C-alpha positions as CSV (number, residue, x, y, z in Angstrom):
1,X,5.4,-0.6,-10.9
2,X,3.0,-2.8,-9.5
3,X,1.6,-4.2,-12.6
4,X,4.8,-4.3,-14.5
5,X,6.6,-6.2,-11.6
6,X,4.2,-8.6,-10.5
7,X,2.0,-9.2,-13.1
8,X,-1.1,-8.5,-10.8
9,X,-3.4,-5.7,-11.6
10,X,-3.2,-2.4,-9.5
11,X,-6.7,-3.2,-8.5
12,X,-5.4,-6.6,-6.9
13,X,-2.9,-4.9,-4.8
14,X,-5.2,-2.3,-3.6
15,X,-7.6,-4.8,-2.7
16,X,-5.1,-6.5,-0.4
17,X,-4.3,-3.3,1.2
18,X,-8.0,-2.6,1.9
19,X,-8.3,-5.9,3.3
20,X,-5.6,-5.4,5.5
21,X,-7.1,-2.2,6.8
22,X,-10.5,-3.5,7.2
23,X,-9.1,-6.6,9.4
24,X,-6.9,-4.3,11.4
25,X,-3.9,-6.2,10.5
26,X,-0.3,-5.7,9.2
27,X,2.3,-7.4,7.2
28,X,6.1,-7.7,7.1
29,X,8.5,-9.3,5.0
30,X,11.8,-11.2,5.0
31,X,13.0,-11.2,1.5
32,X,16.1,-13.1,0.2
33,X,16.0,-13.5,-3.7
34,X,13.7,-11.0,-4.1
35,X,15.5,-8.4,-2.1
36,X,12.6,-5.7,-1.3
37,X,10.5,-6.1,-4.4
38,X,7.7,-7.5,-2.5
39,X,7.9,-4.7,-0.3
40,X,8.1,-2.1,-3.0
41,X,4.9,-3.5,-4.7
42,X,2.7,-3.5,-1.6
43,X,4.3,0.2,-0.8
44,X,3.2,1.0,-4.3
45,X,-0.3,1.3,-3.4
46,X,-1.4,4.7,-1.5
47,X,-2.3,4.5,2.0
48,X,0.0,1.5,2.1
49,X,1.9,3.1,5.3
50,X,-1.1,1.8,7.7
51,X,-0.5,-1.8,6.9
52,X,2.8,-2.3,5.8
53,X,5.0,-2.5,9.3
54,X,8.5,-3.0,7.2
55,X,10.8,-5.8,6.3
56,X,14.3,-6.7,6.2
57,X,16.4,-7.8,3.1
58,X,18.0,-11.3,4.1
59,X,20.0,-11.9,0.8
60,X,23.4,-13.3,2.9
61,X,22.9,-16.4,4.5
62,X,23.9,-15.3,7.8
63,X,21.6,-12.4,7.9
64,X,18.7,-14.9,7.8
65,X,19.7,-15.8,11.3
66,X,20.7,-12.5,12.7
67,X,17.7,-10.3,10.9
68,X,15.0,-12.7,10.6
69,X,15.6,-15.2,13.3
70,X,15.7,-18.4,11.2
71,X,17.8,-21.1,13.1
72,X,21.1,-21.6,12.3
73,X,20.8,-25.3,12.7
74,X,18.0,-25.2,10.2
75,X,20.2,-23.2,7.8
76,X,22.9,-26.1,8.2
77,X,20.7,-28.9,7.9
78,X,18.3,-27.4,5.1
79,X,20.7,-24.9,3.3
80,X,19.1,-21.5,2.6
81,X,16.9,-22.2,-0.2
82,X,14.1,-24.4,1.4
83,X,10.2,-24.7,2.1
84,X,10.9,-24.8,6.0
85,X,13.2,-21.7,5.8
86,X,10.9,-19.9,3.9
87,X,8.2,-20.7,7.0
88,X,11.0,-19.3,9.6
89,X,11.8,-16.3,7.4
90,X,7.5,-15.3,7.6
91,X,7.6,-16.4,11.2
92,X,10.6,-13.9,12.2
93,X,9.3,-11.0,9.7
94,X,6.1,-11.2,11.9
95,X,8.0,-11.3,14.7
96,X,10.8,-8.9,14.2
97,X,8.7,-6.3,12.5
98,X,5.3,-6.8,15.0
99,X,3.1,-7.4,12.2
100,X,-0.1,-9.6,12.1
101,X,1.3,-11.5,9.0
102,X,4.6,-12.3,7.8
103,X,5.8,-13.5,4.6
104,X,9.2,-15.0,3.7
105,X,10.6,-15.5,0.5
106,X,13.5,-17.9,-0.6
107,X,15.0,-19.6,-3.8
108,X,17.3,-19.3,-6.4
109,X,17.2,-16.4,-9.2
110,X,20.1,-17.3,-11.2
111,X,22.5,-17.3,-12.8
112,X,23.9,-20.6,-11.3
113,X,22.1,-23.0,-9.1
114,X,22.7,-22.8,-5.6
115,X,23.4,-25.4,-3.3
116,X,22.2,-28.0,-5.5
117,X,19.1,-26.3,-5.9
118,X,18.0,-25.3,-9.6
119,X,17.6,-21.6,-10.8
120,X,14.1,-21.1,-10.6
121,X,13.2,-22.7,-7.3
122,X,11.3,-20.6,-5.3
123,X,9.8,-20.8,-1.4
124,X,7.5,-18.3,-0.5
125,X,5.7,-18.7,3.3
126,X,2.7,-16.6,5.0
127,X,2.5,-17.1,8.8
128,X,-0.7,-15.1,10.2
129,X,-3.6,-15.4,12.6
130,X,-5.1,-17.9,10.1
131,X,-1.9,-20.0,10.1
132,X,0.7,-20.8,8.1
133,X,0.8,-21.1,4.3
134,X,3.8,-22.1,1.9
135,X,4.1,-22.8,-1.5
136,X,7.1,-24.2,-4.0
137,X,7.2,-23.3,-7.5
138,X,9.8,-23.4,-10.4
139,X,9.7,-20.0,-12.4
140,X,11.1,-20.6,-15.6
141,X,13.3,-17.8,-17.5
142,X,15.6,-14.9,-16.5
143,X,16.8,-13.8,-13.4
144,X,14.1,-11.0,-13.4
145,X,11.1,-13.2,-14.1
146,X,12.2,-15.7,-11.6
147,X,12.0,-12.8,-9.0
148,X,8.4,-11.5,-10.3
149,X,7.4,-14.7,-10.1
150,X,8.5,-14.8,-6.5
151,X,6.4,-11.7,-6.0
152,X,3.7,-12.5,-7.8
153,X,3.2,-16.0,-6.0
154,X,3.7,-14.3,-2.5
155,X,0.8,-11.5,-3.3
156,X,-1.2,-14.4,-4.4
157,X,-0.6,-16.2,-1.3
158,X,-1.3,-12.9,0.8
159,X,-4.6,-12.2,-1.2
160,X,-5.8,-15.7,-0.5
161,X,-5.5,-15.6,3.1
162,X,-7.3,-12.5,3.6
163,X,-10.0,-13.9,1.2
164,X,-9.6,-11.2,-1.8
165,X,-8.6,-13.9,-4.5
166,X,-10.2,-17.2,-4.9
167,X,-9.1,-20.3,-5.2
């Protein structure tokens, strides 16, 4: 699943899990457009239960607040597809799941735009002991390719944070 879903080699996923173990760190997710695909990719690695705390699927906007702790005012001001919302999702995942690192994903997979944001708009954020990082990207293509691109971006962000991916 890992290579097909993310386009990343299984070795890279294994390296991320190994780096988390070596550092004594854990990860949790708050996923909107990916609906659990990131957690599925991480847990495809044998031994990942030692480092993956869990995650929340917050597909519905109101669940971003109730399950992931995103402030209602932020959602009202910015909408659910926003860079600051991705950061709040990451921080919420970290806090709610008791993890060292939280990753938040939000975006528009299609088929229609959402709140004025075009299909393919993706925001990914990571909150952890080395700070907060986020990326915004536009993923072209089908619904599946947008979701796979979001997962790939999240895994690359995590790999960069852990020092297992240069750049």
